[in-house]
C-alpha positions as a LaTeX table, in Angstrom:
\begin{tabular}{lrrr}
\hline
Residue & $x$ (\AA) & $y$ (\AA) & $z$ (\AA) \\
\hline
Met1 & 0.02 & 0.03 & $-0.05$ \\
Ala2 & 1.01 & 3.79 & $-0.51$ \\
Lys3 & 1.67 & 5.82 & 2.21 \\
Phe4 & 0.25 & 9.33 & 2.63 \\
Met5 & 1.60 & 12.06 & 4.98 \\
Cys6 & $-1.22$ & 13.90 & 6.63 \\
Thr7 & $-1.45$ & 17.58 & 8.30 \\
His8 & $-3.97$ & 18.29 & 10.85 \\
Thr9 & $-4.93$ & 21.57 & 12.48 \\
Ile10 & $-7.40$ & 20.45 & 15.52 \\
Pro11 & $-8.81$ & 23.36 & 17.51 \\
Pro12 & $-6.83$ & 23.00 & 21.08 \\
Gly13 & $-9.26$ & 21.02 & 23.66 \\
Lys14 & $-11.18$ & 19.50 & 20.64 \\
Phe15 & $-9.47$ & 16.10 & 20.93 \\
Ser16 & $-8.06$ & 14.75 & 24.31 \\
Ala17 & $-4.90$ & 11.74 & 24.05 \\
Asp18 & $-7.46$ & 9.20 & 24.87 \\
Gln19 & $-9.29$ & 9.88 & 21.74 \\
Leu20 & $-6.40$ & 10.26 & 19.42 \\
Arg21 & $-5.49$ & 6.65 & 20.90 \\
Gln22 & $-8.62$ & 5.65 & 19.80 \\
Phe23 & $-8.33$ & 7.01 & 16.40 \\
Ala24 & $-5.08$ & 5.13 & 16.29 \\
Gln25 & $-6.60$ & 2.00 & 17.26 \\
Ala26 & $-9.51$ & 2.08 & 14.65 \\
Ala27 & $-6.86$ & 2.67 & 12.09 \\
Gln28 & $-5.31$ & $-0.29$ & 12.88 \\
Gln29 & $-8.81$ & $-2.18$ & 12.47 \\
Asp30 & $-9.99$ & $-0.76$ & 9.29 \\
Pro31 & $-9.96$ & $-2.93$ & 6.43 \\
Thr32 & $-8.77$ & $-0.33$ & 4.11 \\
Val33 & $-6.64$ & 2.49 & 5.87 \\
Lys34 & $-3.97$ & 1.80 & 8.56 \\
Gly35 & $-2.10$ & 4.29 & 10.53 \\
Tyr36 & 1.85 & 3.99 & 10.27 \\
Arg37 & 2.96 & 6.96 & 12.57 \\
Ser38 & 1.88 & 10.17 & 14.26 \\
Phe39 & 2.70 & 13.02 & 15.86 \\
Ala40 & 0.67 & 15.58 & 17.94 \\
Asn41 & 0.64 & 18.59 & 19.94 \\
Leu42 & $-3.01$ & 18.93 & 21.18 \\
Thr43 & $-1.78$ & 22.09 & 23.38 \\
Val44 & $-1.27$ & 24.29 & 19.97 \\
Gly45 & $-3.74$ & 21.94 & 17.70 \\
Lys46 & $-1.25$ & 20.37 & 15.09 \\
Ala47 & $-0.91$ & 16.81 & 14.14 \\
Val48 & 0.95 & 15.18 & 11.47 \\
Cys49 & 0.16 & 11.28 & 10.86 \\
Val50 & 1.37 & 8.84 & 7.94 \\
Met51 & $-1.06$ & 6.52 & 6.84 \\
Glu52 & $-1.08$ & 3.43 & 4.35 \\
Ala53 & $-4.31$ & 3.20 & 2.01 \\
Pro54 & $-4.65$ & 2.42 & $-1.91$ \\
Ser55 & $-5.28$ & 5.97 & $-2.33$ \\
Lys56 & $-5.42$ & 9.58 & $-1.41$ \\
Asp57 & $-9.17$ & 9.29 & $-1.57$ \\
Ala58 & $-9.35$ & 6.34 & 0.70 \\
Val59 & $-7.28$ & 8.34 & 3.33 \\
Ala60 & $-9.70$ & 11.41 & 3.10 \\
Ala61 & $-12.72$ & 9.21 & 3.44 \\
Trp62 & $-11.38$ & 7.48 & 6.53 \\
Phe63 & $-10.72$ & 11.09 & 8.18 \\
Thr64 & $-14.23$ & 12.24 & 7.32 \\
Lys65 & $-16.12$ & 9.17 & 8.74 \\
Met66 & $-14.01$ & 9.75 & 11.93 \\
Gly67 & $-14.44$ & 13.20 & 12.23 \\
Met68 & $-10.78$ & 14.32 & 12.25 \\
Pro69 & $-10.11$ & 17.48 & 10.33 \\
Phe70 & $-7.34$ & 17.50 & 7.78 \\
Asp71 & $-5.49$ & 20.15 & 5.97 \\
Ser72 & $-3.40$ & 18.22 & 3.59 \\
Ile73 & $-3.08$ & 14.81 & 2.25 \\
Thr74 & 0.15 & 13.99 & 0.16 \\
Gln75 & 1.38 & 10.60 & $-1.23$ \\
Val76 & 5.07 & 9.95 & 0.18 \\
Glu77 & 7.79 & 9.43 & $-2.34$ \\
Leu78 & 10.64 & 9.24 & $-0.10$ \\
Glu79 & 11.17 & 7.99 & 3.29 \\
Gly80 & 13.92 & 8.97 & 5.78 \\
Asp81 & 15.13 & 7.44 & 8.95 \\
Arg82 & 17.92 & 8.70 & 10.81 \\
Gly83 & 20.01 & 9.87 & 7.92 \\
Ser84 & 18.81 & 7.50 & 5.13 \\
Ile85 & 16.83 & 8.47 & 2.78 \\
Gln86 & 15.09 & 5.46 & 0.45 \\
Ser87 & 12.08 & 5.39 & $-2.09$ \\
Ala88 & 8.90 & 4.72 & $-0.38$ \\
\hline
\end{tabular}
């Protein structure tokens, strides 16, 4: 499956850490979309996540279904880890 990096602006106080944990668990149980990695700062209302899915539309539909606002969804071309870059 392709990977997509997603950005979110969340009104501060709208989601709790427990709610984000529930989103993460739901993404692991979905037959189409899988959560890969996420980062969030709920105090300032910003989150970034990487999702695996067959298409950008599938990711957008999942966020909409889950009530998670998103700013952008971009397919990953390159992936890096600790100084090593490779094709996604």
